[in-house]
C-alpha positions in Angstrom: -161.9 -63.4 9.2 -161.3 -60.6 11.5 -162.7 -57.2 10.8 -161.7 -53.8 12.1 -164.4 -51.2 12.6 -162.8 -48.1 13.8 -164.9 -45.1 14.8 -162.8 -41.9 14.9 -163.7 -39.1 17.3 -165.6 -37.1 14.7 -167.6 -40.0 13.4 -165.4 -40.4 10.4 -164.5 -44.1 10.0 -160.8 -44.8 9.6 -159.5 -41.3 10.0 -157.0 -40.8 12.7 -157.0 -37.5 14.4 -155.0 -37.7 17.7 -152.0 -39.4 19.2 -154.2 -41.6 21.3 -156.2 -42.7 18.3 -153.0 -43.7 16.5 -152.0 -45.6 19.6 -155.3 -47.2 19.6 -155.1 -48.2 16.1 -151.7 -49.9 16.7 -153.2 -51.7 19.7 -156.2 -52.9 17.6 -153.8 -54.1 14.9 -151.8 -56.0 17.5 -154.8 -57.5 19.3 -156.2 -58.5 15.8 -153.0 -60.3 15.0 -153.0 -62.0 18.3 -156.4 -63.1 18.1 -155.9 -64.4 14.6 -153.0 -66.5 15.7 -155.0 -67.8 18.8 -157.8 -68.9 16.4 -155.4 -70.4 14.0 -153.8 -72.5 16.9 -157.1 -73.4 18.7 -159.8 -73.3 16.0 -161.7 -70.7 18.0 -161.5 -67.3 19.6 -161.1 -67.1 23.4 -164.2 -67.4 25.5 -164.7 -65.9 29.0 -161.0 -66.0 29.8 -160.8 -63.0 27.4 -157.6 -61.4 26.3 -155.7 -63.2 29.1 -155.9 -66.3 26.9 -153.3 -64.7 24.6 -150.8 -64.6 27.5 -151.8 -68.1 28.6 -151.2 -69.3 24.9 -147.8 -67.6 24.9 -148.8 -65.2 22.2 -148.4 -62.0 24.2 -146.3 -61.3 27.4 -148.9 -58.7 28.5 -152.1 -57.4 27.1 -151.8 -53.7 26.1 -154.2 -51.1 27.8 -155.8 -48.5 25.9 -154.2 -45.0 25.4 -156.1 -43.7 28.4 -154.7 -46.4 30.7 -157.9 -48.6 30.8 -158.0 -52.4 30.1 -159.6 -53.3 26.8 -162.9 -55.1 27.2 -163.4 -58.4 25.5 -166.8 -59.7 24.8 -167.3 -63.1 23.3 -170.5 -63.4 21.2 -172.1 -66.0 19.0 -170.1 -65.9 15.8 -167.4 -63.7 17.1 -166.3 -61.3 19.7 -165.8 -57.6 20.4 -162.7 -55.7 21.8 -163.7 -52.4 23.1 -162.0 -49.3 24.5 -164.3 -47.1 26.5 -162.4 -44.1 24.9 -161.3 -40.9 26.6 -164.5 -40.8 28.6 -163.7 -44.2 30.3 -167.6 -44.8 30.5 -169.7 -47.0 28.2 -171.4 -45.1 25.3 -170.5 -41.5 24.8 -170.4 -39.3 21.7 -167.7 -37.7 19.6 -164.3 -37.7 21.3 -165.9 -39.5 24.3 -167.2 -42.5 22.2 -166.3 -46.2 22.6 -164.0 -47.5 20.0 -164.4 -51.2 18.9 -162.7 -54.0 17.1 -165.2 -56.6 15.9 -163.9 -60.1 15.3 -165.8 -62.9 13.5 -165.1 -66.5 14.2 -166.1 -69.4 16.3 -166.0 -69.0 20.1 -166.4 -71.7 22.7 -170.1 -71.2 23.8 -169.6 -72.8 27.2 -167.0 -70.2 28.0 -169.4 -67.2 27.6 
């Protein structure tokens, strides 16, 4: 199963405040759907090839960038993966409106690809 954890700018989970956050929600939904389809086809989530695997598999023509123009970060982990936007600040971490925004995905990944 794929789970979405969305941390809004004021620390209120699931509440969308800005146009950028609405766009991010759409991107996370789209990425979740693409990763689900990839997992259904291959039996696992992408490994180190990351979101580019969705293009290689013919699921996406291109991978979206976050509302601030940055690439989404894909981090495979044992038991799943994390897709992350560095948020408005463009740097890891941050608080409030500068905080990272994350999509956590559970499912098998290919360990040798980490």
